[in-house]
C-alpha positions in Angstrom: 83.6 -44.3 -35.7 82.9 -40.6 -36.0 85.1 -38.3 -38.1 85.9 -34.7 -37.2 86.1 -32.1 -39.9 86.5 -28.3 -39.7 84.9 -25.6 -41.9 87.0 -22.9 -43.3 85.4 -20.5 -40.9 86.3 -22.7 -37.9 90.0 -22.9 -39.1 90.0 -19.1 -39.5 88.5 -18.7 -36.0 91.2 -20.9 -34.5 93.9 -19.0 -36.2 92.4 -15.7 -35.1 92.1 -16.8 -31.5 95.7 -18.1 -31.5 97.1 -14.9 -33.0 95.2 -12.8 -30.4 96.5 -14.9 -27.5 100.1 -14.9 -29.0 100.1 -11.1 -29.0 99.6 -11.1 -25.2 101.2 -14.4 -24.2 103.1 -16.3 -26.9 103.7 -19.3 -24.7 100.0 -19.8 -24.0 98.9 -19.5 -27.7 100.2 -22.9 -28.7 99.0 -24.6 -25.5 95.4 -23.1 -25.8 95.1 -24.0 -29.4 96.4 -27.6 -28.8 94.0 -28.0 -25.9 91.0 -26.8 -28.0 91.9 -29.2 -30.7 92.3 -32.1 -28.3 88.9 -31.3 -26.7 87.1 -31.0 -30.0 88.5 -34.5 -31.0 86.7 -35.9 -27.9 83.4 -34.9 -29.4 83.9 -38.0 -31.6 83.3 -40.1 -28.5 80.4 -38.0 -27.2 78.8 -36.2 -30.1 75.5 -35.3 -28.3 77.3 -33.7 -25.3 76.8 -30.1 -26.4 73.8 -27.9 -25.9 71.3 -27.8 -28.7 71.2 -24.5 -30.6 67.5 -23.9 -30.8 67.9 -20.9 -33.1 69.7 -23.0 -35.8 67.9 -23.8 -39.0 68.0 -27.5 -38.0 68.4 -27.5 -34.2 68.5 -31.3 -34.1 71.9 -31.2 -35.8 73.6 -28.1 -34.3 75.2 -27.9 -30.8 77.4 -25.6 -28.8 80.0 -27.0 -26.4 81.9 -24.9 -23.9 85.6 -25.6 -23.4 86.8 -23.3 -20.6 86.5 -19.8 -22.0 85.8 -21.0 -25.5 82.6 -22.0 -27.3 82.6 -24.5 -30.2 79.6 -24.7 -32.5 79.4 -28.0 -34.3 76.9 -30.1 -36.3 76.4 -33.9 -36.2 75.8 -35.2 -39.7 75.7 -39.0 -39.8 79.2 -40.2 -38.9 80.7 -36.7 -39.2 81.2 -34.0 -36.6 81.6 -30.7 -38.4 83.2 -27.9 -36.4 81.3 -24.8 -37.6 82.7 -21.9 -35.5 85.0 -21.3 -32.5 85.0 -18.2 -30.3 85.9 -16.8 -26.9 82.8 -16.5 -24.7 83.3 -12.7 -24.5 82.9 -12.4 -28.3 79.5 -12.0 -29.9 77.9 -15.3 -31.0 79.0 -16.4 -34.4 76.3 -16.5 -37.1 74.7 -19.8 -37.9 
């Protein structure tokens, strides 16, 4: 069974996105954050689902997955899925 872990940068991204949404629509902030977390957990069932990030240092391991308006960058390392970054698709791509 795959295990999902988050980098500090990914946790910070999620907090930042939630705060931004809350400033405009507090009711949506919790719902969007919970939905992102739920969808990221599904990567444990389908770890190869995302698009390979060819510009990554090791493209075989790093993938991007779109979830609505959000992009999740993650790495598959053995039985771990490591959530690297999370951003809104209008933001600049997060560094590798």
